[in-house]
C-alpha positions in Angstrom: 25.6 -17.6 -12.3 23.6 -14.8 -10.9 21.9 -14.8 -7.6 18.2 -14.5 -8.5 16.1 -13.5 -5.7 12.5 -14.7 -5.9 10.0 -12.2 -4.5 7.8 -14.0 -1.9 4.2 -12.9 -1.9 3.3 -12.4 1.9 0.3 -13.9 3.0 -2.0 -11.9 5.2 -3.4 -14.5 7.7 -4.9 -12.2 10.3 -8.3 -10.8 9.1 -7.7 -7.8 11.2 -4.5 -7.0 9.0 -6.6 -7.7 5.8 -9.7 -5.5 6.5 -8.6 -2.3 7.9 -11.9 -0.4 8.2 -15.5 0.2 6.4 -16.1 3.2 4.0 -19.0 5.4 4.9 -19.4 7.5 1.7 -22.8 8.3 0.0 -21.9 5.8 -2.7 -20.9 3.0 -0.1 -24.2 3.6 1.8 -26.1 3.3 -1.6 -24.1 -0.1 -2.3 -25.3 -1.2 1.1 -29.0 -0.5 0.5 -29.5 -1.5 -3.0 -26.6 -3.7 -3.9 -26.3 -5.9 -0.7 -22.6 -5.1 -1.0 -20.1 -4.0 1.8 -17.4 -1.4 0.9 -14.2 -2.0 2.8 -10.7 -0.3 2.8 -8.3 -3.3 2.8 -4.2 -3.7 3.1 -2.6 -2.6 0.1 -1.3 -6.3 -0.8 -4.5 -8.1 0.0 -6.1 -10.4 -2.6 -9.6 -11.0 -3.3 -9.2 -14.4 -1.8 -7.8 -13.0 1.4 -10.6 -10.4 1.6 -13.2 -13.0 1.3 -11.8 -15.3 3.9 -11.4 -12.2 6.3 -14.8 -10.9 5.7 -16.3 -14.3 6.2 -14.3 -14.9 9.5 -15.0 -11.5 11.0 -18.6 -10.9 10.1 -20.0 -14.5 9.9 -21.5 -14.2 6.5 -21.5 -15.7 3.1 -19.2 -13.9 0.3 -20.4 -14.5 -3.2 -17.9 -11.9 -5.0 -15.3 -9.4 -4.2 -14.0 -6.7 -6.5 -10.9 -4.5 -5.8 -10.5 -1.1 -6.8 -7.5 1.3 -6.1 -8.7 4.8 -5.4 -7.0 8.1 -6.4 -6.3 8.6 -2.5 -4.1 5.6 -2.5 -6.7 3.2 -0.7 -7.4 -0.2 -1.9 -11.1 -0.8 -1.7 -13.1 -4.0 -1.7 -16.8 -4.2 -2.8 -18.0 -7.4 -1.0 -21.3 -8.7 -2.3 -23.1 -10.9 0.4 -25.2 -14.1 -0.2 -28.9 -14.0 -0.2 -29.2 -15.1 3.4 -27.3 -12.1 4.5 -27.9 -8.6 4.5 -25.3 -5.9 4.1 -27.5 -3.6 6.0 -27.7 -5.8 9.1 -23.7 -6.0 9.0 -23.3 -2.2 8.6 -25.8 -1.5 11.3 -23.6 -3.8 13.8 -20.6 -1.6 12.4 -22.4 1.4 13.2 -22.5 2.9 9.7 -26.3 3.1 9.5 
């Protein structure tokens, strides 16, 4: 019998370990203003569920949808759409982006 090692997926439980920093590019500012979305750089192994929980815990908002994107720079970006009762512009103003 061969010894088979199973790869365990590491759960990222610390929200500060999941969300690394907000992205402040022209496109991300446009997403904040017109799409009610936050653009965040997240940990490379973070999943959509982990990003959603981390954003809801850190910013006290309701998350509707999370899209993940790997940039050509090697970053993993999360496009986080917020619920109707929460504005991305308010969260970004608290972060100092706008």
